[in-house]
C-alpha positions, 0 to 999 in steps of 0.5 A: 537488494540482498533482502529481496526474494525474487519472483520466478517464472516457476513461481508464476506457473505454479499459481496460474490456472491455465485454461484453453481459450483464455489468457491470464495475467500469469501467462504475460507478466514478466519476472527478472531472469535468474542471474540478471542484475535487478537494477539493470533489468528495471532500467531496461525493461518495457514494463511500467508497473513493478509489483512488490510484496511486504509480507509482515505484520510487525508494525501492526502488532507494535500498534496493538493491532491484530496480526494477519496482514503478513498473509495478504501478499500470497493471497493477492499474487494468486488472484492477480496471476489469474486476472484475464489479460485482455484489451482493458488491462494487460498483464504484460505491463506488469513486472513482478519484482518479488517480496521482501525477505522478512523471515528473520524479523517475523521469527523474532516477534513470535514470542514478543508481547505487545502489552510489554513495553520492552517487547514493543520497543523490540518490535519498533526496532524491527520495523526500523530495519524493514523501513530501511529495506523498503525505502532502498527497494522503492528508491531503485524502482522509482529511479528506474522510471517505474511505478511501484505497486506495493502490497503490504503488510502493515501501514507502517510501510507507508514510511518506506514508500514515501521516503524511497520515492522522495529520495528517488525524486530528490525532494519531498512528495505528497500523499493521499491516504484512504483510511479510517485512521490518520496514522499520524500518531506521536513519534514513540517508536515505529509502528503502523500508526505513525508512518506518516508522522515520521515521514513528515517530521523527517522531511520526506512528506510535504502535503498529506491528505487523509480521506475518510477519517472515522471521527469516533476513532481519532483522538483529541490530541491527533485532531489538535495536531492536524489542526495545527498543521492544516497548511500541510495536512488536511482531512475529511471524515467518513461521517461528514461525507456518508453519514451526515451528507455535509460533503459530497464524495466526488467533490471531496476527491477534487478538493483533495487532488487540488491539495496534492496534485502539483507534485509527485504523490503516493496513493495509500490504501488501508483496507480497514476502511472498507466494511467486513474486509478482514484486517487488523482493525476490521470495521462494520461501517465505512466506504464501499468497495465501489467508492474505493475503486472510484477513488483509485481510478480518480487519483491514479489518472494523474501524471503525478501519481508516483505509486500505490500501496495497498495494506492491512488486508489480512486474509488469515483473519477471514472466513476459511472458505472465502479467504481468497476474497481479500486477494481478489479485491486487491487484484481489482484495485491494482487493475483499476490503478493500472487502467487509470495510469495507462489511459493518461499515457495514450 
């Protein structure tokens, strides 16, 4: 794991706001001691959850999106460190692994233009490099019997999450994606819009469910592809659930779970599906934060939920006075997932 920047006790103390009479996550979360082998520590530690950040937006740029998703990790870890450690959720259940070192790749794209075919090809090649590193790290986490909690970054990292988990489990896995977009675009070079189609074509993704697709932002060709693959790829749309009310949110969650629950599955959350959340494809219409939290709690409560990935949040694109709110939202989502998983262990 040469490309991993470990998170240290010193890093943790710098972002934890200590207060008399309170205990914060930052006082209880665990980091890997200096000099300790990462893989060995993952296998021997008691923590069930492993927090891992991917601070990049290269896949987003390659998909014509607005940059900024690289800023979510820093915002999220600051918020997570200051969550209250109490009987509802304990920071001591969480190991902070660290973040992927993408400094070289981020430097390489600073002068590339996504409108140039040549430049976009270079971006895709950089995404492939990141794919390999993400898959490698996720494989080690899952092989150690732990549950990755991944903070992106762009949704291109779904590919590495799926591949890494599938390699660790020795078979393809399923996925549920809470997203306004399918991210099942053509195999035209890696970017944030085709992580699932690449994982599917390469045999790492078995069944795939897209929850809350926006009808006005899904192409005719993608809809045809989804229909042709409906035995293994299914979806509902936000419009039929929350606008026309043809389908019920709670019932749709049950149907989606039936489709993926018989094998290990990843939970993918794209924050561009929530209104007014700063992201590469920010929306004004979509599911509420409360509906998303219900979704995570519901799907996290299955023993087959193998990981969660929260991506596309871009605090740097938000209001300067409130750019901490994306991190705070991610903190809520992570603790909802942890509570759901811990409850099924009791």
